[in-house]
C-alpha positions, 0 to 999 in steps of 0.5 A: 848536952843538946844544942837547946840545953847549951843555949838555955844554960848559956842564957841563964849564965849570962842573966845570972852574971849580967842581968837581963839587960846586960845579957841583951846588950852582950848578945847584940854585940855578937850579931853576925854582920854580912858582906865584906867591910874591907872590900866594900870600904875600898870600893866606895869612891872618895871625893876628888880634890875638885869635888872638895873644892867645889863643896867648900866654895859652896859652903863658904858662899852660903855662910857669907850670904846668911850674914 
């Protein structure tokens, strides 16, 4: 079987089993991502304790000013 025939047979099987919408949802889940999530996750910087403290202080003063 050629690639095009395999693809066509696969789409037909998915449609027969899941319907058109189900097939599309399934295929969306198979979309290939890019990059290295694990590496990128650890490269992003976490806020420091000082930044968190400052953020909570600002939020606290904002909420008391609105009252």
